[in-house]
C-alpha positions in Angstrom: 111.2 120.9 -27.0 108.2 119.0 -28.3 110.4 116.8 -30.5 112.6 116.0 -27.6 109.6 114.9 -25.5 108.4 112.7 -28.4 111.9 111.1 -28.8 112.0 110.4 -25.0 108.6 108.9 -25.2 109.6 106.6 -28.1 112.8 105.6 -26.2 110.9 104.7 -23.1 108.3 102.8 -25.0 111.1 100.9 -26.9 112.8 100.0 -23.7 109.5 98.7 -22.3 108.8 96.8 -25.5 112.2 95.2 -25.3 111.8 94.2 -21.7 108.4 92.6 -22.5 109.6 90.8 -25.6 112.9 89.6 -24.1 111.6 86.3 -22.7 110.3 85.3 -26.1 113.5 86.5 -27.8 115.6 84.5 -25.3 113.3 81.5 -26.0 114.0 81.6 -29.7 117.7 82.2 -29.3 118.1 79.3 -26.9 116.2 77.0 -29.1 118.8 77.6 -31.8 121.8 76.8 -29.6 123.7 73.6 -29.4 123.8 71.7 -26.1 127.4 72.9 -25.3 126.2 76.5 -25.8 123.0 76.0 -23.7 125.0 74.6 -20.7 128.0 76.8 -21.1 129.1 78.9 -18.1 129.3 81.8 -18.2 126.2 82.2 -20.3 126.6 82.6 -24.0 124.0 85.1 -25.1 124.3 84.4 -28.8 124.8 80.9 -30.3 128.3 80.2 -31.6 126.6 77.8 -34.1 123.0 78.0 -35.1 121.4 74.5 -35.1 117.9 73.2 -36.0 118.4 69.9 -34.3 116.0 70.6 -31.4 113.2 71.5 -33.8 113.9 68.4 -35.9 113.9 66.3 -32.7 110.6 67.7 -31.5 108.9 67.2 -34.9 110.1 63.6 -35.1 108.3 63.0 -31.8 105.0 63.3 -33.6 104.6 66.9 -32.5 102.0 67.5 -35.2 99.5 65.2 -33.4 99.7 67.2 -30.2 99.5 70.4 -32.2 96.3 69.3 -33.9 94.8 68.1 -30.6 95.5 71.6 -29.0 94.1 73.3 -32.1 90.8 71.3 -32.1 90.3 71.8 -28.3 91.2 75.5 -28.6 88.9 76.3 -31.5 86.1 74.1 -30.0 86.4 75.9 -26.6 86.2 79.3 -28.3 83.2 78.3 -30.4 81.3 76.7 -27.4 82.1 79.8 -25.3 80.7 82.2 -27.8 77.6 80.0 -28.3 76.9 79.8 -24.6 77.9 83.4 -23.7 76.1 85.2 -26.5 72.5 85.0 -25.4 73.1 85.6 -21.6 75.3 88.5 -22.6 72.5 89.9 -24.7 69.9 89.4 -22.0 72.1 91.1 -19.3 73.0 93.9 -21.7 69.7 94.9 -23.2 66.9 93.4 -21.1 65.5 94.4 -17.7 64.3 91.7 -15.4 64.0 91.0 -11.6 67.2 89.8 -10.0 69.4 90.9 -12.9 72.3 92.3 -10.9 72.6 89.5 -8.3 72.4 86.9 -11.1 75.1 88.7 -13.1 77.4 88.8 -10.1 76.7 85.1 -9.4 78.1 84.3 -12.8 81.6 85.1 -11.6 81.5 82.6 -8.7 83.6 80.1 -10.6 86.3 82.8 -10.9 86.6 82.8 -7.1 87.9 79.2 -6.8 91.3 77.9 -7.9 91.3 75.6 -10.9 92.6 72.6 -8.8 89.3 72.5 -6.9 87.4 71.4 -10.0 89.8 68.5 -11.0 88.1 65.7 -9.0 84.5 66.8 -9.4 85.0 67.1 -13.2 86.8 63.7 -13.3 83.9 62.0 -11.5 81.3 63.6 -13.8 83.3 62.9 -17.0 84.0 59.3 -16.1 80.3 58.7 -15.7 79.5 60.4 -18.9 82.3 58.7 -20.9 84.1 62.0 -21.6 87.5 61.1 -20.2 90.1 61.1 -22.9 87.9 63.0 -25.3 88.2 66.5 -26.9 84.7 67.3 -26.0 85.4 66.7 -22.3 88.3 69.0 -22.4 86.2 71.8 -24.0 83.5 71.4 -21.4 86.0 71.5 -18.6 87.2 74.9 -19.7 83.8 76.6 -20.0 83.4 77.5 -16.3 86.6 79.6 -16.6 86.1 81.2 -20.1 82.3 81.8 -20.1 81.8 84.1 -17.0 84.4 86.7 -18.0 83.2 86.6 -21.6 79.6 87.2 -20.6 80.7 90.4 -18.8 82.7 91.6 -21.9 80.0 90.8 -24.4 77.3 92.3 -22.1 79.0 95.7 -22.2 79.3 95.5 -26.0 75.6 94.6 -26.4 74.8 97.4 -24.0 76.6 99.9 -26.2 74.7 99.1 -29.4 71.9 101.7 -30.1 68.5 100.2 -29.3 67.0 102.0 -32.3 68.7 99.6 -34.7 67.0 96.6 -33.1 63.7 98.5 -33.0 63.9 99.4 -36.7 64.7 95.7 -37.5 61.6 94.6 -35.6 59.4 97.2 -37.3 60.6 95.8 -40.6 59.3 92.4 -39.6 62.2 90.7 -37.7 61.5 88.6 -34.7 63.7 89.3 -31.6 65.9 86.3 -32.5 66.2 87.5 -36.1 67.1 91.0 -35.0 69.8 89.6 -32.7 71.3 87.3 -35.4 71.1 89.9 -38.3 71.7 93.2 -36.5 73.1 92.9 -33.0 75.4 89.9 -33.3 77.3 91.3 -36.3 77.8 94.7 -34.6 79.4 92.9 -31.6 82.0 91.2 -33.7 85.0 93.1 -32.0 83.8 91.9 -28.6 83.2 88.4 -30.0 86.7 88.2 -31.5 88.1 89.3 -28.2 86.4 86.6 -26.2 87.1 84.0 -28.8 90.9 84.8 -28.7 90.8 84.7 -24.9 89.0 81.3 -24.8 91.4 79.9 -27.4 94.5 81.1 -25.6 93.2 79.7 -22.2 92.6 76.3 -23.7 95.8 76.3 -25.7 98.0 76.8 -22.7 96.2 74.9 -20.0 98.1 71.9 -18.5 96.4 70.7 -15.3 93.1 69.4 -16.9 95.0 68.1 -19.9 97.1 65.9 -17.7 94.1 64.8 -15.6 91.5 64.0 -18.3 93.7 62.9 -21.2 95.6 59.8 -20.1 96.5 58.6 -23.6 99.3 60.3 -25.5 97.2 60.2 -28.7 94.8 62.7 -27.2 97.2 65.0 -25.2 97.9 68.6 -26.0 101.0 70.6 -26.5 101.5 71.6 -22.8 101.3 67.9 -21.8 103.8 67.1 -24.6 106.3 69.7 -23.3 106.3 68.1 -19.9 108.1 65.1 -21.4 111.3 67.2 -21.5 111.2 68.0 -17.8 112.6 65.2 -15.7 113.4 64.7 -12.0 117.1 65.1 -12.6 117.4 66.8 -15.9 115.6 69.2 -18.1 116.2 69.0 -21.9 116.2 72.8 -22.5 116.7 72.5 -26.3 113.6 70.5 -27.3 111.6 72.3 -24.5 112.4 75.7 -25.9 112.0 74.6 -29.5 108.5 73.1 -28.7 107.6 76.2 -26.8 108.5 78.4 -29.8 106.3 76.4 -32.1 103.5 76.3 -29.5 103.5 80.0 -29.2 102.9 80.6 -33.0 99.1 80.0 -33.2 98.2 82.5 -30.4 100.7 84.9 -31.8 99.3 84.7 -35.3 95.7 84.9 -34.0 96.6 88.1 -32.1 98.4 89.6 -35.1 95.4 89.1 -37.4 92.7 90.1 -34.8 94.6 92.6 -32.7 92.3 95.5 -33.6 89.2 93.5 -32.6 90.9 92.1 -29.5 92.0 95.5 -28.2 88.7 97.3 -29.0 86.9 94.4 -27.5 88.7 94.6 -24.2 88.7 98.4 -24.0 85.1 98.6 -25.0 84.1 96.1 -22.4 86.1 98.0 -19.8 84.7 101.5 -20.2 81.0 101.0 -21.2 78.5 100.8 -18.5 
C-alpha cells in the first residue's frame, strides 16, 4: 500500500512538472520548426524538419551585443542590490532602535505602486544626471524594486544567525564592521545568493525601463531586442522563440548552479521571525 502511494505521488508530481515545463518545451520545439510548420493548420506538434535558421538569423542580428548589455545590467543590479541591502538588513535583523518596525514597513512602499508610475520621474532625474542611455542608469532604476524585498529576506537570515558568534568575534578583537564582514556576512551566503538571483532575473527580463531609458540600439537589452520581431501586422515567431530560448539560458544556468542556496534562502526568509 505504501509503494502504491509513493507511485501515485511520483505520478502526480511528474504531471505537475510536465505542465510547468510545457511552455518552455513548446518554446524550444517551435524555435526548431520551419515557417510552414509554424503557421500550419492544424497545429504540428513536432517539426517535420528540424531547422536552425531562426537561431542563425538571430545571431546575425548582433544578438551578442544585446546579450552582453543584459548581462552587465543584470550582474550590476545584483551587486548593487546586495551592497545596498546588506547593512540595512543587518541593522533590522540584529539591532534594536526606536521606530524600527515602522521604518521596516515603510521600506516596502515602492512595492505598492506599479512600475509605470516611476517611468517619468526617473526619466527626468536621469536626464538631468546624464544617466539616460547608460548601464548605470538602468541599474539604479531597478533598485527600488529589488532592494526592499531583499532587505526583508536578508533581515530574516541575519536574525537567525546566533549572536554568540558575533560576540565571540568582538571578544577576539574584531570591530562590529569586521565581525559583520568576517563572520555574519559569510554565514548569510544562502540568503545573499537568493537575493542576487532574484535581482539578476528581474533586471534580465525587464522591458519597460529598457525601452524608456535606452534609446540607442547599442545599449539595449535582450527584451528590447525581442520586440523587433513583434510588428503591427505580423509576428515573426521563429526568431522570437529562438531569441527567447537563448535569453532564458543565463537565468536557467544560474538557478541550476545556485538552486540550493536560492531555495534555502527563500524558505529561510519565509519561516524565521
